[in-house]
N, CA and C of each residue as an Amber inpcrd file, in Angstrom:
protein
   189
 -13.0480000  11.0660000   7.1400000 -12.3330000  11.5230000   6.2910000
 -11.0780000  11.3900000   5.3610000 -11.2750000  11.3970000   4.2760000
 -10.4880000  10.8960000   3.2650000  -9.4420000  12.2570000   3.0950000
  -8.0230000  11.8630000   2.8030000  -7.2710000  13.0510000   2.9090000
  -6.2650000  12.8960000   1.6380000  -6.2490000  11.5190000   0.7360000
  -5.6500000  12.0110000  -0.4690000  -6.6140000  10.7650000  -1.1650000
  -5.9640000  10.9670000  -2.3010000  -7.3410000  10.4070000  -3.6570000
  -5.6270000   8.7850000  -3.5600000  -6.2470000   8.1420000  -4.1390000
  -5.9460000   6.3300000  -4.7220000  -5.1340000   6.7820000  -5.0310000
  -3.4910000   6.3230000  -5.3330000  -2.4780000   6.1670000  -6.1380000
  -1.8580000   4.8620000  -6.5870000  -1.3010000   4.3640000  -7.7000000
  -0.6050000   3.8510000  -7.8710000   0.7650000   3.7060000  -8.1860000
   1.5620000   2.2180000  -7.9440000   2.9080000   3.3770000  -8.9890000
   3.3410000   3.1970000 -10.3190000   4.1810000   4.2280000 -10.3780000
   4.3830000   4.5560000 -12.0030000   4.8800000   3.1200000 -12.8490000
   5.5170000   2.0170000 -11.7950000   5.9750000   1.0820000 -12.1810000
   4.9070000   0.0200000 -12.8980000   3.7050000   0.1970000 -12.5490000
   2.7300000  -0.4570000 -12.7710000   1.6720000  -0.4010000 -14.3470000
   1.8390000   0.6910000 -14.5530000   1.6730000   1.2460000 -15.9750000
   0.5620000   1.0160000 -15.8510000  -0.1630000   0.4360000 -17.2070000
  -1.5170000   0.8240000 -17.3240000  -2.0790000  -0.5050000 -16.6630000
  -1.2050000  -1.1320000 -16.0940000  -2.1330000  -2.8510000 -15.3550000
  -2.9040000  -1.9820000 -14.3850000  -4.2730000  -3.0840000 -14.2700000
  -4.8620000  -2.6910000 -13.2630000  -4.8070000  -3.7580000 -11.6850000
  -3.7740000  -4.3340000 -12.3900000  -3.3830000  -5.2150000 -11.2650000
  -2.0330000  -4.8620000 -10.1060000  -2.4740000  -3.8090000  -9.2790000
  -1.5410000  -3.1900000  -8.2800000  -1.9120000  -3.3350000  -7.0420000
  -1.4040000  -3.0220000  -6.1510000  -1.3600000  -1.8990000  -5.0590000
  -1.6150000  -0.4790000  -4.8790000  -3.1230000  -0.0900000  -4.4580000
  -2.8960000   1.4170000  -4.6630000  -3.1450000   2.0140000  -2.9880000
  -2.3560000   3.2170000  -2.2010000  -2.2930000   3.3680000  -0.9620000
  -2.8530000   5.0960000  -1.1780000  -2.7500000   5.6620000  -0.2680000
  -3.6540000   6.7170000   0.0060000  -3.3020000   7.2270000   1.6370000
  -3.9820000   8.6630000   1.6290000  -3.7950000   8.9010000   3.1520000
  -4.9800000   9.2340000   3.7590000  -5.4730000   8.6860000   4.9230000
  -6.7940000   8.9060000   5.3750000  -6.4230000   9.2500000   6.7200000
  -6.9070000  10.8980000   7.0190000  -6.7670000  10.8180000   8.7570000
  -5.5180000  11.2980000   8.6830000  -4.5340000  10.4120000   9.9870000
  -3.4980000   9.8960000  10.2980000  -3.1570000   8.4280000  10.1530000
  -3.5750000   8.2640000   8.8040000  -3.4210000   6.3890000   8.1880000
  -2.8850000   6.7440000   7.0600000  -2.0450000   5.4780000   6.7600000
  -2.1310000   4.6950000   5.3580000  -3.1870000   4.2080000   5.1250000
  -3.5620000   4.4420000   3.8260000  -4.2440000   2.7440000   3.8790000
  -3.9740000   1.9290000   1.9560000  -4.0380000   1.1290000   2.3130000
  -3.4460000  -0.0280000   1.2170000  -4.8570000  -0.8440000   0.7620000
  -5.2860000  -0.9410000  -0.8350000  -5.5070000  -1.7210000  -0.7760000
  -5.0200000  -2.3310000  -2.7980000  -5.7790000  -3.3660000  -3.1080000
  -5.3830000  -4.1270000  -4.7160000  -6.6390000  -3.5580000  -4.9230000
  -5.4550000  -3.3720000  -6.1620000  -6.7100000  -2.0800000  -6.9800000
  -7.8690000  -2.9560000  -8.1510000  -8.0370000  -4.2850000  -8.2250000
  -8.9430000  -4.8510000  -8.7410000 -10.0500000  -5.6400000  -7.8540000
  -9.6860000  -5.4400000  -6.1530000 -10.9370000  -5.1920000  -5.3380000
 -10.7090000  -4.3090000  -4.1240000 -11.1150000  -3.2680000  -4.5820000
 -11.0160000  -2.2040000  -3.6490000 -12.3000000  -1.9790000  -2.3770000
 -12.9240000  -2.9190000  -2.3660000 -14.1530000  -2.9060000  -0.9480000
 -12.9270000  -3.1400000  -0.2640000 -12.3320000  -3.8970000   0.0680000
 -10.7290000  -4.3340000   0.9250000  -9.9120000  -3.3230000   1.0330000
  -9.7530000  -3.0790000   2.5710000  -8.7500000  -1.8490000   2.7790000
  -7.4810000  -1.5970000   3.4910000  -6.7510000  -2.0600000   3.5650000
  -5.4460000  -2.2530000   5.2940000  -5.1710000  -1.1880000   5.6100000
  -6.4040000  -0.7030000   6.5960000  -5.3920000   0.5490000   7.0910000
  -4.1600000   0.2540000   8.6160000  -3.3950000   1.1920000   8.6020000
  -2.2140000   1.2520000   9.2030000  -1.6140000   2.5850000   9.6560000
  -0.4940000   2.2720000  10.4760000  -0.2450000   3.7280000  10.9310000
   1.0640000   4.0200000   9.9710000   1.3720000   5.1320000   9.8690000
   3.1150000   5.3880000   8.9630000   4.2840000   5.2420000   9.3080000
   4.3180000   4.8160000  10.7080000   5.5750000   3.9620000  11.0420000
   5.4180000   2.8720000  11.0650000   4.0990000   2.1600000  10.6500000
   4.2260000   0.2360000  10.9880000   4.6170000   0.4410000   9.1920000
   3.9120000   1.2770000   8.7660000   3.7530000   0.9920000   6.8020000
   5.1480000   1.8730000   6.4510000   6.3120000   2.0780000   7.4680000
   7.4520000   2.0450000   6.8250000   8.5700000   1.0450000   7.4190000
   7.9350000   0.4170000   8.3710000   8.9150000  -0.6780000   9.3110000
   8.6510000  -1.7830000   7.8890000   7.1980000  -2.1850000   7.1030000
   6.8770000  -3.1180000   6.6050000   7.5610000  -2.9260000   5.2680000
   8.2190000  -1.5770000   4.6900000   9.1390000  -1.3090000   3.8830000
  10.2020000  -1.7100000   3.6200000  10.7940000  -1.1150000   4.6430000
  11.7470000  -1.6560000   4.9390000  12.3220000  -2.9380000   5.2920000
  11.2230000  -3.8580000   5.3940000  11.5440000  -5.4540000   5.9650000
  11.9240000  -5.8990000   4.6160000  10.6320000  -5.5890000   3.3340000
  10.4490000  -5.8990000   2.2000000  11.4360000  -5.0840000   1.2050000
  12.4020000  -4.4070000   1.2350000  13.4720000  -4.1270000   1.1080000
  14.8120000  -5.0130000   1.4360000  15.1620000  -4.9760000   2.6150000
  15.9940000  -5.8890000   3.4580000  15.4600000  -7.1650000   2.8420000
  15.0220000  -7.3820000   2.3230000  14.7060000  -9.0890000   2.0000000
  14.0430000 -10.0370000   2.7880000  14.1110000  -9.1570000   3.9990000
  13.3960000 -10.4400000   5.4080000  12.3680000 -10.6880000   4.7850000
  11.1530000 -10.2650000   3.9630000  10.3850000 -11.2280000   3.9600000
  10.0490000 -12.3600000   2.9510000  11.1510000 -12.6730000   2.1040000
  11.2690000 -13.2940000   0.3880000  10.8270000 -14.5010000   0.9340000
  11.6370000 -15.1360000   1.8860000  11.3710000 -16.1540000   2.3980000
   9.4590000 -16.6430000   2.8480000   8.9020000 -15.5490000   2.2510000
   6.8550000 -15.6080000   2.3920000   6.4880000 -15.9180000   0.8310000
   7.6560000 -15.6810000  -0.2480000   7.3610000 -15.5300000  -1.4570000
   7.1080000 -16.8400000  -2.5370000
């Protein structure tokens, strides 16, 4: 059962190549807007840890 609708960042503007997010039950779901069939499901704690790592630059060496 899905609790939310897909949302994308306001910074994406009118572009269709972005990451969308929604809540579903007790999980966070992520997908690329141009590939809606592939959905990553994770816990809120894991999503928060990922955002902290991105903001701190911890994953920059993967770019």
